[in-house]
N, C-alpha and C positions, 0 to 999 in steps of 0.2 A: 786604532782611530777610522779605521775602515770598520761602517756596520754595514752597509749594503751592502757591497762587492762595489761602490760608484766610484770612480776614480775622482776622488776630492781634492786633489790639484790642479783640476781644474775650475773657474770660478762660474757658479751658477745666476745668469743670471735674471730669469724668471723668478715667478713668486709661489712656484712650483704647483701649482692651478692648473700651467699649462705644462705641455710636452713640450722638452726642448731635448738636442742630443746628449747632454750632459746628464741631468738630470731621469731621462728615459730611452739609453740609449736603444735597448731592441727595439725600439718603435721608427727605427732611423737607420737607412741605409749607408752603405763607405761614404757616399757622398753627400751625407748631411738632407737625402730628401725623407721628407716623412712616407712611414710604408703605410699602405692601406690597413685598414684594420684585421685581425682574423676574423671571419667568417664565425657567427654563432652557431649552435648546433643544429638550431633549426636550420638554417642557411645550411649549413655541411649538410644535413639530410637531401632537401631538394637538391642541393648539387649533384647529389650521388645519383637520386633519383630521375633526374634528367638524362645524369648519363647511364643510367641502365634501361630508361626507354629507346633512347637512342640506340642502343647496346641489342634490345630486344626487335628492334624497327629493323634495323640490320639484317638480324636474321634473319626474320620475315621475307626480307628480300631477298635474302639468299635462295631460302628453300625455294620461292617462287619463281627463282631464276631473273629476276627483273630490279628495275630500277628504283622501284617506288611504283610502279605503274599497276598490281594488284591494289595495293595500300589505297594509294588516288581513286580509284575507281568504286572500289566496295566500302570502304573507310578501315579503322585498326583495326577495332573487333572481330570485323570476318574476316580477313584477312589472317590474322592469329590463330583462328579456329580453324582456317581450310590450312594457315599451314602444319597443321598435328596431320589434319589428314593427308598430307601430301607426305609429310614426313614418314607416317605411317605406311602410308603404299610404295613408297621409295623402299623402305625396309623388309617390307614383304615381297619387291622385285626386286632385290637386293640377294636373299634368300634363297629363293625358283632359281637364277641366272647362279648361284651357287651348287645348287642341286643338282642345275640339267650340265654344268661344267664338269661334276662330278660325274655324271651317269655316261658322260659321254668318255671322258678318260679310260672309266670301266669297257667301253665299247669299245676302245683303239687300242688298248690295252693289248692284245692278239698281236696284231702288227708292229708291236716293237720288237717282238721275240721273234720275228721272222728274219733269218740267215740270207739276206740277199744272195751272196757270194754262192753258197752249197746250194739255195734252190735252183736255178739258175732259171727264176722266171723270165718270161720276159719283160721286155721293156716298160713296155703299158701301165703289167702288173705291179715295177719296180717301182715305178712313177710313184703309181696310187700311196702303194706303202711309204714310201717317203713322205706324202704331203698328210697321210695318217700319222706317224713321226710328230713331222712337226707340229702338229693341229695339236699331240699328244702335249710336248712340252710349253705351248702354250697356255694349255688349259692348265697344267701343273705349274704353271708361274704363276697365272690370274690366279689360282688358291692359293699360292706361297704369303 
């Protein structure tokens, strides 16, 4: 008897060209209110494009380290192009800092090997060595 999976025990009063909870239960919520229609493929694509544009502009704001002021001042196209330049410069700066840290760590390494008790260094030299060791630890932690 059940051809379409509808509950045929409920009597449908519509003329089947209308939308009613009996004929089309998937179109209604649990309270019997009509749900909004599903978006078409084009509408869904537009929604997704808007989401991606928003995400892109948020990323550009983060790169420029502002709340959209750069975009407001120069426009979206220039802000996006300049964000690429800023990101490339940030990457170059990070590479340079990491190289400097490695160089500093190598320069400070000999101070880590000095035995302060046996060397009987004056207190001011011992303090400098302790500072150098602290710097080694800090640089090593940053490189990890």
